[in-house]
C-alpha positions as CSV (number, residue, x, y, z in Angstrom):
1,M,0.0,0.0,0.0
2,K,2.9,2.4,0.7
3,K,4.0,2.0,-3.0
4,L,0.6,3.2,-4.1
5,R,1.2,6.5,-2.3
6,Q,4.8,7.0,-3.4
7,T,5.3,10.2,-5.3
8,S,7.8,13.0,-5.8
9,P,7.4,16.8,-5.1
10,N,6.4,17.5,-8.7
11,K,4.5,20.7,-9.0
12,W,3.1,19.9,-12.5
13,V,1.6,16.6,-11.2
14,G,0.4,18.3,-8.1
15,T,-1.3,20.9,-10.2
16,I,-2.9,18.3,-12.5
17,R,-4.1,16.3,-9.5
18,T,-5.6,19.4,-7.9
19,M,-7.3,20.4,-11.1
20,L,-8.9,16.9,-11.3
21,G,-10.1,17.2,-7.8
22,I,-11.7,20.6,-8.4
23,I,-13.3,19.3,-11.6
24,F,-14.9,16.3,-9.9
25,L,-15.8,18.2,-6.7
26,M,-17.5,21.0,-8.7
27,T,-19.2,18.6,-11.2
28,G,-20.8,16.6,-8.4
29,I,-21.9,19.6,-6.5
30,M,-23.4,21.3,-9.6
31,K,-25.4,18.1,-10.5
32,L,-26.9,18.1,-7.0
33,T,-27.5,21.8,-6.4
34,F,-28.1,23.6,-9.7
35,A,-31.3,22.8,-11.5
36,E,-29.8,23.4,-15.0
37,F,-27.1,20.8,-14.3
38,G,-29.4,18.4,-12.6
39,S,-31.7,18.5,-15.6
40,A,-28.8,18.1,-18.0
41,W,-27.6,15.1,-16.0
42,S,-31.1,13.6,-16.1
43,I,-31.2,14.1,-19.9
44,Q,-27.8,12.4,-20.2
45,L,-28.8,9.4,-18.2
46,I,-32.1,8.9,-20.0
47,E,-31.0,9.5,-23.6
48,A,-27.8,7.4,-23.2
49,E,-30.0,4.7,-21.7
50,I,-27.8,4.4,-18.6
51,P,-29.4,1.7,-16.4
52,F,-30.6,2.3,-12.8
53,Y,-31.6,5.9,-13.4
54,A,-32.6,6.7,-9.8
55,I,-29.5,5.2,-8.3
56,N,-27.1,6.8,-10.8
57,Y,-28.8,10.2,-10.6
58,W,-27.9,10.5,-6.9
59,L,-25.0,8.1,-6.4
60,V,-22.7,9.3,-9.2
61,P,-22.6,13.0,-8.1
62,V,-22.0,12.0,-4.5
63,F,-19.2,9.7,-5.7
64,E,-17.8,12.6,-7.8
65,I,-17.8,14.8,-4.7
66,I,-15.9,12.1,-2.6
67,L,-13.5,11.4,-5.5
68,G,-12.9,15.1,-6.0
69,T,-12.1,15.6,-2.3
70,I,-9.7,12.6,-2.3
71,L,-7.9,14.0,-5.3
72,L,-7.9,17.6,-4.0
73,I,-6.1,16.5,-0.8
74,G,-4.0,13.9,-2.6
75,Y,-4.9,10.9,-0.5
76,Y,-4.2,7.7,-2.4
77,S,-4.2,9.7,-5.6
78,R,-3.4,6.7,-7.8
79,I,-6.6,5.0,-6.7
80,G,-8.6,8.2,-7.4
81,A,-7.0,8.4,-10.9
82,V,-7.9,4.8,-11.6
83,L,-11.6,5.4,-10.6
84,I,-11.7,8.4,-12.9
85,I,-11.0,6.4,-16.1
86,P,-14.3,4.2,-16.2
87,I,-16.3,7.3,-15.3
88,M,-14.8,9.2,-18.2
89,L,-15.2,6.3,-20.6
90,I,-18.9,6.4,-19.8
91,A,-18.9,10.1,-20.3
92,I,-17.3,9.7,-23.7
93,Y,-20.1,7.2,-24.6
94,V,-22.7,9.8,-23.4
95,H,-21.1,12.5,-25.5
96,I,-21.2,10.3,-28.5
97,T,-24.8,9.0,-28.1
98,V,-26.7,12.0,-26.8
99,S,-27.5,14.6,-29.3
100,N,-29.7,16.9,-27.2
101,P,-27.8,20.2,-26.7
102,A,-29.6,20.7,-23.3
103,A,-27.6,17.8,-22.0
104,F,-24.3,19.7,-22.2
105,P,-24.9,23.2,-20.7
106,A,-21.3,24.0,-19.8
107,Q,-19.2,22.0,-22.3
108,P,-19.0,21.1,-25.9
109,Q,-21.0,18.1,-27.1
110,E,-17.8,16.5,-28.5
111,P,-16.0,14.4,-25.9
112,F,-13.0,16.8,-25.6
113,I,-13.2,17.2,-21.8
114,P,-13.6,13.5,-20.9
115,I,-10.6,12.7,-23.1
116,A,-8.5,15.5,-21.5
117,V,-9.5,14.3,-18.0
118,I,-8.5,10.7,-18.9
119,I,-5.1,12.0,-20.0
120,M,-4.7,13.9,-16.7
121,A,-5.8,10.8,-14.7
122,V,-3.2,8.7,-16.5
123,I,-0.5,11.2,-15.5
124,V,-1.5,11.0,-11.9
125,L,-1.7,7.2,-12.1
126,I,1.9,7.0,-13.4
127,K,3.4,9.8,-11.3
128,G,1.4,9.8,-8.1
129,G,-0.1,12.7,-6.2
130,G,2.8,15.1,-6.7
131,N,3.3,18.3,-4.8
132,W,0.9,19.4,-2.0
133,S,-0.5,15.9,-1.6
134,L,-1.0,13.8,1.5
135,D,0.7,11.0,-0.5
136,L,3.9,13.1,-0.6
137,K,3.9,13.6,3.2
138,T,4.1,9.8,3.6
139,T,7.0,9.5,1.2
140,E,9.1,12.4,2.6
């Protein structure tokens, strides 16, 4: 388990991890608190035919908030990065299958953002939490 947390004081990786944390924290909060984003999230789930609508409608944003917090503080960053990848693969599927513009109020319909987030997650997966992470504190 200690090897999972091993990282170096790399500012670029720390910045990428922090950005991922902010993205996931904000996305989860916006889905649960802003009507426009909750509605868009609902459209995405329905039109992409994601199963278990009621469970996913509430559980995914809560999971995103937890994941965002974990990444923001840099606690087991590699595990957080691994968990991002399947979420973003599903997001790519949603971007490809849903054609309703109301489903994407703050981003392009093309899957540019999910692809960029996967690239960022792979960097954290390879390099660890980087600077300003709790992972770094255990390796110092």
